[in-house]
C-alpha positions in Angstrom: 35.6 35.5 53.6 32.5 35.0 55.6 32.2 35.7 59.3 31.1 33.0 61.7 27.8 34.8 62.1 27.1 35.0 58.3 28.2 31.3 58.0 25.7 30.3 60.6 22.9 32.3 59.0 23.6 30.6 55.6 23.6 27.2 57.2 20.3 27.9 58.9 18.8 29.2 55.6 20.1 26.0 53.8 18.4 23.7 56.3 15.2 25.7 56.0 15.3 25.5 52.1 15.9 21.7 52.3 12.9 21.4 54.6 10.7 23.4 52.3 11.8 21.4 49.3 11.0 18.2 51.2 7.6 19.5 52.1 6.9 20.6 48.6 7.9 17.2 47.3 5.5 15.5 49.7 2.7 17.9 48.7 3.4 17.3 45.0 3.4 13.5 45.6 0.1 13.7 47.4 -1.5 15.8 44.6 -0.2 13.4 42.0 -1.8 10.5 43.8 -5.1 12.5 44.1 -4.8 13.2 40.3 -4.5 9.5 39.5 -7.5 8.7 41.7 -9.7 11.3 40.0 -8.6 10.0 36.5 -9.5 6.5 37.5 -12.9 7.6 38.7 -13.5 9.4 35.4 -12.3 6.3 33.4 -9.3 8.1 31.9 -6.3 5.9 31.3 -2.8 6.3 29.8 -3.9 5.1 26.4 -6.7 7.6 26.1 -4.4 10.4 27.2 -1.8 9.3 24.6 -4.5 9.3 21.9 -5.6 12.7 22.8 -2.1 14.1 23.0 -1.2 12.5 19.6 -4.4 13.9 18.0 -3.8 17.4 19.4 -0.1 17.3 18.3 -1.1 16.0 14.8 -3.6 18.8 14.5 -1.1 21.4 15.7 1.5 20.1 13.2 -1.0 20.2 10.3 -1.8 23.8 10.9 1.8 24.9 10.7 3.0 26.9 7.7 5.9 24.5 7.1 3.5 21.5 6.9 1.1 23.3 4.5 4.0 24.3 2.2 5.5 20.8 2.3 2.1 19.2 1.6 1.4 21.6 -1.3 4.9 21.0 -2.8 4.6 17.2 -2.6 1.1 17.3 -4.1 2.4 19.3 -7.0 5.3 17.0 -7.4 3.0 14.0 -7.4 0.8 15.5 -10.1 3.9 16.2 -12.2 5.2 12.7 -11.7 1.8 11.2 -12.7 1.8 13.3 -15.9 5.4 12.3 -16.7 4.6 8.5 -16.2 1.5 8.9 -18.4 3.6 10.5 -21.1 6.3 7.8 -20.9 3.6 5.0 -21.0 2.0 6.7 -24.1 5.4 6.9 -25.8 6.2 3.3 -25.1 2.9 2.2 -26.4 3.4 4.2 -29.6 6.9 2.7 -30.0 5.6 -0.8 -29.6 2.8 -0.1 -32.1 5.3 1.3 -34.6 7.6 -1.7 -34.0 4.7 -4.1 -34.6 3.9 -2.4 -37.9 7.5 -2.5 -39.1 8.5 -4.7 -42.0 11.1 -6.6 -39.8 8.5 -7.5 -37.2 6.0 -8.5 -39.9 8.6 -10.8 -41.4 9.4 -12.3 -38.0 5.7 -12.8 -37.3 5.2 -14.6 -40.6 8.2 -16.9 -40.0 6.8 -17.8 -36.6 3.3 -18.5 -38.0 4.9 -20.7 -40.8 7.0 -22.6 -38.3 3.9 -23.2 -36.0 1.8 -24.3 -39.0 4.6 -26.6 -40.1 4.9 -28.2 -36.7 1.2 -28.6 -36.4 1.1 -30.4 -39.8 4.0 -32.7 -38.9 2.6 -33.5 -35.5 -1.0 -33.8 -36.6 -0.3 -35.8 -39.7 -2.7 -35.1 -42.6 -4.9 -32.8 -40.5 -4.4 -29.5 -42.3 -6.8 -27.6 -40.0 -4.1 -27.7 -37.3 -6.6 -28.2 -34.5 -6.5 -27.1 -30.9 -3.5 -27.7 -28.7 -5.4 -30.5 -26.9 -6.1 -32.2 -30.2 -2.5 -32.0 -31.3 -1.4 -33.5 -27.9 -4.0 -36.2 -28.2 -3.0 -37.2 -31.7 0.7 -37.1 -30.8 0.0 -39.4 -27.8 -2.1 -41.7 -30.0 0.6 -41.9 -32.6 3.3 -42.5 -30.0 1.3 -45.3 -28.4 0.8 -47.0 -31.8 4.4 -46.8 -32.7 5.6 -48.2 -29.3 3.0 -51.1 -29.5 4.4 -52.0 -33.0 8.0 -51.8 -32.0 8.3 -55.1 -30.0 6.7 -57.1 -32.9 9.5 -55.9 -35.2 12.1 -57.0 -32.7 10.5 -60.4 -32.4 10.3 -60.7 -36.2 14.0 -59.9 -36.5 14.9 -62.6 -33.9 13.0 -65.3 -35.7 14.8 -64.7 -39.0 
C-alpha cells in the first residue's frame, strides 16, 4: 500500500518522464530530418545505402568460418562429381565401342546396308551406283510422272475395245 504522498510523488514522476520522452522524440525527429537533408546534399540515396549495406554484409559473411568451410566442402564435392561424371562418360563410350564391334551389331549393320542398297536399286532402276538422296528422289518423281501420264491412255484404250 502506498501513502497519498508517495502516490502523488509517483504521479509527478510519471508526468515528468512522459514529458521527457516527448521531448526526446521531438529531438530525435529533428535530428532524423537533419540527417536526411545532409544525405541529400551529399547525393546519398536509399539505393546506394542498400548497395553498401549488402556489400558489407556479403563481405562479412564470406569471412566467416562457416562460409569458408561450406565453400571448401562444396568445391571438393564438385571436383569429385566432375571426376565421377567423366568416368561414367568414359565407361559408356567404351561400352558403345564394344557393342559396335560385337558380331550382333555387325550383322545388324550389314542387314541395314543390304536393305538400303536393295531399296536404292529398286527405286533407282538400273542405276547400280545408288546415287545421292536427291538423285533417288528425282528419279522416283520422274518414274511416277511417266507412269501416271501413261495410265489414262490405257483406260481410254480399254473403253474403246
